C-alpha positions as CSV (number, residue, x, y, z in Angstrom):
1,X,6.1,-12.5,-0.7
2,X,5.9,-11.1,2.8
3,X,2.5,-12.5,3.6
4,X,1.1,-15.5,1.6
5,X,-2.6,-16.1,1.0
6,X,-3.1,-18.4,4.0
7,X,-1.8,-15.6,6.3
8,X,-4.0,-13.1,4.5
9,X,-7.2,-15.3,5.1
10,X,-6.3,-16.6,8.6
11,X,-4.2,-14.2,10.5
12,X,-5.2,-10.9,8.8
13,X,-8.7,-12.0,8.4
14,X,-8.9,-10.8,4.8
15,X,-12.1,-11.6,2.9
16,X,-11.9,-8.9,0.2
17,X,-9.6,-10.7,-2.2
18,X,-11.2,-14.1,-2.7
19,X,-8.8,-15.7,-5.2
20,X,-5.3,-16.8,-4.3
21,X,-4.0,-16.0,-7.8
22,X,-5.5,-12.5,-7.6
23,X,-4.0,-12.0,-4.1
24,X,-0.5,-12.9,-5.4
25,X,-0.9,-10.3,-8.2
26,X,-1.6,-7.5,-5.6
27,X,0.9,-8.7,-3.1
28,X,3.8,-8.0,-5.4
29,X,2.8,-4.3,-5.4
30,X,2.3,-4.4,-1.7
31,X,5.8,-5.9,-1.2
32,X,7.4,-3.2,-3.4
33,X,5.7,-0.5,-1.3
34,X,6.8,-2.1,2.0
35,X,10.4,-2.3,0.6
36,X,10.2,1.4,-0.3
37,X,8.9,2.4,3.1
38,X,11.5,0.2,5.0
39,X,14.4,1.2,2.7
40,X,14.8,-2.4,1.6
41,X,16.0,-3.5,5.0
42,X,14.0,-6.8,4.8
43,X,16.3,-7.9,2.0
44,X,19.3,-7.1,4.2
45,X,18.8,-9.2,7.3
46,X,15.8,-7.5,9.1
47,X,13.2,-10.0,10.1
48,X,9.8,-10.2,8.4
49,X,7.7,-9.5,11.5
50,X,4.0,-10.1,12.0
51,X,3.6,-6.2,11.6
52,X,5.3,-6.4,8.2
53,X,3.0,-9.2,7.1
54,X,-0.1,-7.3,8.3
55,X,1.0,-4.2,6.5
56,X,1.6,-6.2,3.3
57,X,-2.0,-7.5,3.5
58,X,-3.5,-4.1,4.2
59,X,-1.6,-2.6,1.1
60,X,-2.5,-5.6,-1.1
61,X,-6.2,-4.8,-0.3
62,X,-5.7,-1.2,-1.2
63,X,-4.2,-2.2,-4.5
64,X,-7.2,-4.5,-5.0
65,X,-9.7,-1.7,-4.2
66,X,-7.8,0.5,-6.8
67,X,-8.2,-2.2,-9.4
68,X,-11.9,-2.5,-8.8
69,X,-12.6,1.2,-8.8
70,X,-10.6,1.6,-12.1
71,X,-13.2,-0.5,-13.9
72,X,-15.6,2.4,-13.3
73,X,-14.6,5.1,-15.7
74,X,-16.4,7.8,-13.7
75,X,-14.5,7.0,-10.6
76,X,-11.2,7.2,-12.4
77,X,-12.0,10.2,-14.6
78,X,-10.7,12.6,-12.0
79,X,-13.7,14.8,-11.9
80,X,-13.0,17.4,-9.3
81,X,-16.1,19.5,-9.6
82,X,-19.0,19.9,-12.0
83,X,-21.5,22.6,-12.7
84,X,-24.5,21.6,-14.8
85,X,-26.1,25.1,-15.1
86,X,-23.2,26.5,-17.1
87,X,-21.7,23.1,-17.8
88,X,-18.3,23.4,-16.3
89,X,-16.3,20.4,-15.3
90,X,-13.0,20.6,-13.4
91,X,-10.6,17.6,-13.5
92,X,-8.0,16.8,-10.9
93,X,-4.5,16.7,-12.3
94,X,-2.8,13.3,-12.6
95,X,-0.2,14.2,-10.1
96,X,-2.8,15.0,-7.5
97,X,-4.6,11.8,-8.1
98,X,-1.4,9.8,-7.9
99,X,-0.3,11.6,-4.6
100,X,-3.7,10.7,-3.1
101,X,-3.4,7.1,-4.1
102,X,0.2,7.0,-2.7
103,X,-1.2,8.5,0.6
104,X,-3.8,5.8,0.8
105,X,-1.4,3.1,0.2
106,X,1.1,4.5,2.8
107,X,-1.6,5.0,5.3
108,X,-2.7,1.4,5.0
109,X,0.9,0.2,5.7
110,X,1.3,2.8,8.4
111,X,-1.4,1.3,10.6
112,X,1.0,-1.7,11.1
113,X,4.3,0.0,10.4
114,X,4.1,3.5,11.8
115,X,6.6,6.2,10.8
116,X,8.2,5.9,14.2
117,X,8.9,2.1,13.7
118,X,12.8,1.6,13.5
119,X,12.5,-0.3,10.3
120,X,11.2,2.9,8.6
121,X,14.1,5.0,9.9
122,X,15.7,6.7,6.9
123,X,19.2,6.9,8.5
124,X,21.8,4.1,8.7
125,X,22.4,1.6,11.4
126,X,25.9,0.3,12.5
127,X,26.7,-3.4,12.4
128,X,26.0,-3.6,16.2
129,X,22.5,-2.4,15.7
130,X,23.1,1.1,16.9
131,X,22.9,4.2,14.9
132,X,26.1,5.1,12.9
């Protein structure tokens, strides 16, 4: 876990997730997204910086918000538009909904780990720290 509950409450200032066990549940997903964005570099010697921890907290909160909204069927139904005169309902496709969710999660992480951050560089680094 990149950011524990104590960090979430004190350093990040999180108040949305009030239960530590619940925070742990969402932090696993957050860590997986951080690993995806950083190409698993944190498992290969890169330090877990303050920015990484803040990003993990932000993403955990987004996962929490998703779980809260999924309890409301109308929110998750994917209704894109509705016309009551002729009763026509248009649904967003699952791929578009998932892409929007992925964007929200990446945007939350990107506040603290922007795409220009070296840890998000998609290329490779040499042993001396330079580009190979």
